[in-house]
ZATI-788406 format. One record per atom (N, C-alpha, C): z, x, y; residue in one letter. Coordinates in steps of 0.1 Angstrom, whole numbers, plus 5000, padded with zeros to 4 digits. Atoms other than C-alpha are relative to their C-alpha. Example, Ala and Ser with C-alpha at 12.3 -4.5 7.8 and 13.67 -1.06 7.14 Angstrom:
2
500050094988A507851234955A500050095012A500049914989S507151374989S500849925011S
***
This chain:
412
499750094989M815127738432M501349934997M498750055003R818827628434R500549925012R499450074990F820627358453F501549994996F498550005002S824427348457S500549864999S499650135000M824526978455M500849974986M499250035012T827226848431T499849854996T500250135005V826726548409V501349925001V498850084999K829226268417K500049914988K499950095012A830426008392A498949904999A501150105001S827725758401S498750074996S501249935003G825026028397G498849965008G501250044993W822825858422W499850055014W500349934987K823226068454K498850084998K501349925003V820726298438V498949914998V501150095002G818725998427G499449955013G500550054987L818625848462L499250105008L500749894993W817626178477W498650024995W501349985006L814826228453L499149885001L500850124999A813725868454A499349995014A500650014986G813125898492G498850095000G501149915001A810926208486A498949944992A501050065008L809126028458L499249895007L500750114993M808325728479M499150055012M500749944989L807225928509L498750074995L501249935006S804926148487S499049904994S500950105006A803525848469A499149925011A500750064989S802725678502S498950085006S501049914995L800925978516L498950024991L501149985010A799026028484A499149884999A500850125001L797925668482L499149995013L500850014988F796725688519F498850094999F501149905002L794525988509L499549994986L500450025014L793625848475L498650044997L501349975003L789925908478L499750155004L500249864997L790426268489L500650094991L499349915009P791226568467P501450035005P498749974994L794126628491L501149914995L499050105004G795726308478G500750054987G499549955012G796126468444G501050115002G499149894997L797826778459L501349955006L498850064995I800226568479I500949944990I499250065010A801126388448A500850104992A499149905007L802526718435L501450015006L498849994993V805326688460V501149944992V498950055008P807426458439P500350074988P499649925011L807126678409L500750125004L499349884995A808226978429A501549965003A498750044997F811226788442F500949964988F499350055013T812126658407T500250114990T499949915011F811426948384F500450145003F499849864996L812027258404L501550045003L498649964996P815727238417P500950004988P498950015009W818827318397W501149945008W498950074994F821727088405F501350044993F498649965005R825427188402R500749874995R499350125006I827426958379I501550035003I498749984997G830827128381G500650114992G499349905006F833427368368F500749964987F499250035013V834827388332V500750134996V499349885004E837527628321E499750034985E500449955013A835727778291A498950105002A501149905000A833428068283A498649935000A501350075000P829727988289P499549984985P500550015014A828928048252A500749884993A499250105007D831727818240D499649865006D500350124993L830827548266L498649954996L501450035005L827127548256L500049964985L499850045015S828127538219S500549864999S499450145001F830227228225F499049905004F501050104995L827527048245L498949984989L501150015010A824827138219A500549924987A499550075011D827127008191D500149855003D499950144996D827726688210D498749935000D501350065000F824126618216F499349994986F500650015014R823126698180R500749884993R499350125007R825726438168R499449875004R500750124996S823726188188S498550004997S501449985005S820426298171S499150045011S500849944990N819126478202N499650144995N500549865003V816926788196V500450095010V499549904990V818527088212V499450144996V500549865001A816927428218A500950095008A499049914993A819427708226A499350125005A500649884995G818327988248G501150095005G499049914995R820028268267R500749945012R499250054989G822828108287G499649865004G500550144997E821127758286E499649934988E500550095010L820227458265L498849925006L501050104997T817127238265T500149894990T499750125008V817926888253V498849905001V501050114999R815126648244R500749864999R499450135000L816226298254L499349894994L500950105006D813326088244D498650064999D501449965002K809526108240K499550085012K500649954987W809026198277W501050105007W499049934991A812326338292A500750114992A499149905005S814326648286S500850055012S499249954990V817026828305V500450154996V499549865002R817927198308R501450015006R498649994997I821627278310I500350155000I499749864998R822827618323R501450015002R498649964998A826327778322A500050145004A499849864995R827128078342R501550035003R498549974999P830528258343P500450005015P499449994986E832728208374E501649994997E498550005002G836428298374G500450004986G499550015014N838228198343N499349894992N500750115007G835527948333G498550025002G501450004999S831927848337S499649885010S500650104992V829827648362V498849954994V501250075006L827427398348L499049955010L501050064992S824127308363S498949954991S501150065008Y821127118352Y498749995007Y501350014994Q817427088358Q499249904992Q500850105006M815126798351M498850064994M501149945007A812326868326A499349894992A500750105008A809726688305A499650074987A500449965013T808726718269T498550035000T501449985000P805226838259P499249875002P500750134997N804126468258N500149965014N499850044986G805626408292G499150085009G500949914992W803926708307W498549974998W501450045003G800726608290G499549895008G500350124993A800726268306A499950035015A500049974986L801526408341L498850095003L501149914998I798926688338I498649925000I501250095002L796226428327L499849935013L500250084988L796926218358L499550095012L500449924989F796426518381F498650054998F501449965002L793226638364L499049905002L500950114996V791626298368V499949985015V500049994985V792626338405V500449865006V499850124993W792425978417W501349924996W498850085003P795325828397P501250095001P498949914999A797526138405A501249945007A498850064994P799825928429P500849924990P499250085010F800825718399F500950094991F499149915007A802526028385A501449975004A498650034995V805425908406V500849914990V499350095010I806125638379I500750074988I499249925011P806825868349P501050095006P499049904994T808626108373T501349935003T498850084998V811025828383V500749974987V499450035013V811525728347V500850124994V499349885005I812426088337I501250035008I498849984991L814726118367L501149914997L499050105004H816525808357H500750044987H499549975013R816925918321R500850125001R499249884999V818226268330V501349975007V498850034992A820626138357A501049924991A499150085009K822025888332K500750084990K499449915010T822526148306T501150095005T499149914994V824226388329V501349925003V498950084997E826526108341E500949964988E499350055012Q827425988306Q500550104991Q499749905011R827426298285R500750135005R499649874995I828226598307I501249985010I498950014990L830426468336L501349984994L498750025005P833326348314P500750144996P499449875004I833926718301I500350085014I499749944987V833626838338V501249945006V498850064994H836226588349H501250044993H498849955008K838626698321K500350155004K499849864996G838027058332G500150104988G499949905011R838327208297R499449934987R500550065012L837027168262L501149944991L499150055009P838826958235P500750114992P499349895007E841527168218E499650004985E500449995014T840227068184T498650064997T501449945002F836727218190F500250154998F500149865003R836127558174R498550044997R501449965003T832727738175T499850044986T500349955013N833227888141N500549894989N499750105009D834227558125D498849974990D501150025010I832127488093I499149885003I500850124996N831127148105N499150035012N500849964988V829927288139V498850094995V501049915004L828027568122L498949934991L501050085008L826327328097L499249925009L500850084990L825227098125L499150095008L500949914992S823927388145S498850054992S501249955008S821827518116S499149884996S500950125002L820627168107L499249965012L500650044988G819827098143G498850105003G501149904998E817827418146E498949994991E501050025010G816027368114G499249875003G500750124997Q815127008125Q499150035012Q500949984988R813827138159R498850084996R501249925004L811627398142L499049924992L500950095008A810327138117A499349915009A500650104991L809726888145L498950065009L501149934991E807827138168E498950044991E501149975009S805727248138S499249874997S500750125003Y804926888129Y499249955012Y500750044988E803926808165E498850105003E501049904999A801927138166A498849974991A501050035009E800027048135E499349875003E500650144996R799426688147R499150035012R500949974989D798026828180D498850074996D501249935005R795727058161R499149904994R500850105005Y794526758142Y499349925010Y500750074989H793826558173H499050085007H501049924994D792126848189D498850024992D501149995009T789926898159T499249875000T500850134999V789026528159V499249995013V500750004988G788126558195G498850095000G501249915000V785826858189V499049934991V501050075008V784126668161V499349895008V500650114992A783626368184A499150065011A500949944990L782226598211L498750064994L501149955007V779926768187V499049894996V500850115004A778726428174A499249945012A500750054988I777926308210I498950095004I501149914996L776026618219L498950014989L501150015010G774226608185G499149885001G500850124998W773226248191W499150025012W500849994988F771926328226F498850104997F501149915002F769826628215F499049954989F500950065011S768526458183S499249885006S500750114993F767526158204F498850065008F501149944993L765526378227L498950064991L501049935009V763826578199V499249894992V500750105008L763026268178L499149925010L500750074991G761826088209G498750085004G501249924997A759326378215A499250024988A500849965012L758326438179L499549884991L500450115009L758026098162L498549965003L501550024998P754326008156P499749855005P500350134996E754725648168E499350005014E500749994988P752125598196P500649925011P499450094990D754025318214D501350065005D498849924995W756625488237W501349924998W498850085001G759125198237G500549994985G499550005014R759125168199R500450134995R499649865004R759325548195R501450025005R498749984995M762425548217M501049924991M499150085009V764025268196V500250074987V499949925013N763225458164N500850125001N499349874997A764625778179A501549975001A498650044998F767825588189F500649974987F499450045013L768325438155L500250114991L499949895009L767625758136L501250095004L499049904995S769825978158S501549934999S498750075002S772625708157S500550004986S499649995014A772525688120A500550144995A499649875003G772726068117G501350045006G498649974994T775626088141T501149934993T498950075006L777525818124L500350074987L499849945013L777025988090L500850135002L499349874997F778126328105F501549975004F498750034996G781126168121G500949964989G499250045011I782325998090I500450114990I499749905009L781926298068L500950115006L499149904994A783526538093A501449955002A498750054999G786326298099G500850004988G499350005012V787126258063V500450154996V499749865003F787026648059F501350045009F499049964991V789326698089V501349934996V498750075004R791826428077R500550064987R499549945012A791926578042A500550145002A499549874998R792526918057R501450005007R498750004993F795426828080F501149914994F499150105004R797026518065R501250054991R498849965009P799026678036P501050085007P499049924993T800626938059T500849915010T499350084991I801426678085I501049914993I499150085008L803026448059L501250084995L498949915005L805026738045L501050035011L499249964989L806326848078L500849885005L499350124996H807226488087H501149974990H499050025010D809126458055D501350105002D498949904997W811126778064W500849955012W499350054988V811926628098V501049894996V499250125004S813226308082S501250054991S498949955009R815326498056R501150075009R499049934991L816926718083L500749905009L499350104992E817626418105E501049934992E499150085009A819226228076A501350104997A498949905003A821326548068A500950015012A499250004988I822526558104I500849885002I499250124999R823526198104R501150004990R499050005010R825426248072R501250105004R498949904997E827226568084E500849955012E499250054989A828126398117A500949874997A499350125004S829526098099S501450044995S498749975005H833026068085H500150004985H499949995014E832126108049E500850124995E499249885005P834326338028P499150124999P500749884999A833326698031A499350044987A500449965013E833026747993E498749924996E501150095004A830526457991A498750035008A501149984991V828326588019V499450154999V500449874998R828226968020R499250074989R500849945010P826927077986P498549975002P501350034999S823726897992S499450065014S500449944987T823627028029T499850144998T500349855002F823927388017F498750014993F501349985007D821027337993D498949975009D501150034991L818927178020L499850125010L500149894991L819627468044L499450124993L500649885007W818727718017W498549974998W501550035001E815327538012E499450015014E500649994987T814827518049T499850145004T500249864996S815327888054S498750064994S501249955006A812427948030A498749945007A501150074993Q810227708051Q499850055014Q500049974987V811027848085V498850095005V501249914996P808428138086P498749925001P501250084999G805727888078G500049915011G500050094988W806827648105W499750085013W500349924988I806827928131I498650045001I501449965000A803428038120A499149885004A500850124996T802127678124T500149975015T499950024986Q803527668159Q499150105008Q500949904994G801627988167G498649965000G501450045001K798327828157K499749895010K500350124991A798727538181A499450045014A500549954988G797927748212G500449925012G499650064987L797827578246L500349854999L499750145001S798027228232S501549975000S498550024999R801927268231R500550045013R499549974987D802027378267D499049945010D500950074991P800127118288P499950065014P499949944986G801327278321G499150125002G500949884999M799727608314M498549974997M501350045002W796627438300W499449945012W500550064988G796227238332G499750115011G500249904990I796627548354I498750084996I501249925003L794027748334L498749915001L501150094998F791727448334F499550005014F500350014986I791827408371I499450145005I500549874995A791427788377A498550034995A501349975005I788427818354I498949905006I500950094993W786827498368W499750045014W500249964986G787327608403G499150125001G500949884999G785927958396G498649974996G501550035003A782827808379A499349935012A500650074988E782227578409E499650105011E500249914990L782527868433L498850104996L501049925004L780228078412L498649935001L501250084999I777627798410I499549985014I500350014986A777827758448A499650135006A500349874993G777728128456G498750074995G501149925005I775028268433I498749965007I501250034993P772228068448P499950065014P500049954986L773228188483L499650164999L500349865001L772928548471L498550024997L501449995003L769428478458L499049955011L500850044989L768228318489L499550115009L500549894991P766028538512P500449985014P499550024987V768228458541V501350095001V499049904999L770428738553L501449945004L498850074996E772928508570E500849944989E499350065011A773728348537A500850094991A499549905009M774628668520M501650015001M498549995000P778328698533P500749894993P499450115006A779128348523A499850004984A500349985015G777528408488G500950104994G499149905005V779528728483V501449955000V498650055000A782728548493A500349904989A499950105010L782128258470L500150064986L500149935013V781228478440V501250084998V498849925002T784128708446T501249914997T498850095003A786628418448A499849944985A500250055014G785028268416G500450104989G499749905009V785228588397V501550034999V498649984999A788828638409A500849894993A499350125007L789828288396L499850024985L500249995014C788228348362C500850124994C499349885005V789728698358V501549975000V498650045000G793128558369G500449914989G499750105011A792928278344A500150084987A500049925013E792128538316E501350084999E498749925001R795028758326R501249914998R498950095002L797328458329L500149954985L500050045014Y796328338294Y500550124991Y499649895008S796828688279S501550025002S498649994998R800328708295R500749884993R499450115007W801128358282W500050024985W500149975014R799928458248R501150094994R499049905004R802128758246R501449945001R498750064999K805128568259K500349904989K499950095011R804528298233R500350064987R499749925012E804428548205E501350065000E498649944999E807628708217E501049884997E499250115003E809228358217E500149974985E500050045014L808228288182L500750114991L499349895007V809528628170V501549985002V498550034997R812928548188R500549884992R499650125007A812928208171A500350044985A499749975014Q812628368137Q501250094998Q498849915000D815228638144D501249925002D498950084997G817528378159G500449914987G499750085012W817228158127W500650094989W499549915010N817828468105N501550035003N498649974996R821028558124R500949874997R499150125002Q822328198124Q500249964985Q499850035014Y821628148087Y500950104993Y499249915006A823228468078A501549985003A498750034996A826328378098A500649884993A499650125007L826428038082L500350034985L499849975014R826028178047R501450084998R498749935002T829028408052T501149915002T498950094998R831128128066R500049904988R500050095011M830027898037M500750064988M499349945011E831128158011E501550005002E498650004997T834528178028T500649854998T499750145002F834627798029F500249954986F500050045014L833827747992L501150074993L499049925005Q836328017983Q501449925002Q498750074996D839027808001D500249874994D500050135006L838127487983L501049994988L
***
């Protein structure tokens, strides 16, 4: 979905247009707050905000050079940048990110952008919609992300569009640019691995809590039926105390085990993120090259040995790093289960008129569940391909940097 709207210097023509859609959608959703339709209407501001691509302007530079310049500029400001085919994804803060695309046109490139959210941002939005009734309040983080992205485009990208060309001092093969690019990519991989391992830790803690609650419920029922105490009220109190004590003991032991299992890896990954962030700040500073680069080279060499493990850690995280897909699959499976629960009894009733409705409900339920399974399989294959490309991309980038470093050191 693409719009030909050009961002002006104020950056708020886009904002005003979207704000109108946001307020209208929020009003309609609040009016239908108690109905499931309210949650669906609340999707409208997300569609208006996150689907369109907006044209920024023309720059007299090749797409690869233009994106390389923008990535270098964002990395110097400590933003995490993910480079893709013909586009960049820049993480602006905990919630907001922006996708920047450059396509060739004439003797230069046309820049456009799309608003996006980080995994944390998508997680918050999806949670609001899954709970349904607070879905209209998703307009609040949506407006916050809109403001953050519009401000970034106005302050960081529009100046180069107004100039119409890249600075003459910028070279894509400059040793400083290559070092920042490798450090930035290493930091991104370490950060995503840290977040993936942290999410796995939280997911495991959630599973332990769920098992503890279910265990308490069943143990309470069993003890309430088996304890020899003749007085019913006292027997229930004893069952409650015993099941609660057992659940508490299980929760403490399981929590300690889970913490011991994940904490060392999480701390190690966090340390790597901090080291690479510090290296980026040093490299982007005005310190003498000889005082900075030897330690930077060593750090990148160590980072290269860690990258395969970081990518493997990301692969273990599963859907926790893609809340949008998690939400779609959850809704599909939940809806399919509800249709099956409603349809199967109609098939079992000895009423012939109920048979067509039962068949329709069961068919729709099975279709939703099968569709969810196919969608997950496709997502899983795509995710594995992305991780393979990430490893290959790092290998190529590190090999190019090593060659350039050898030339640089020979020239010292």
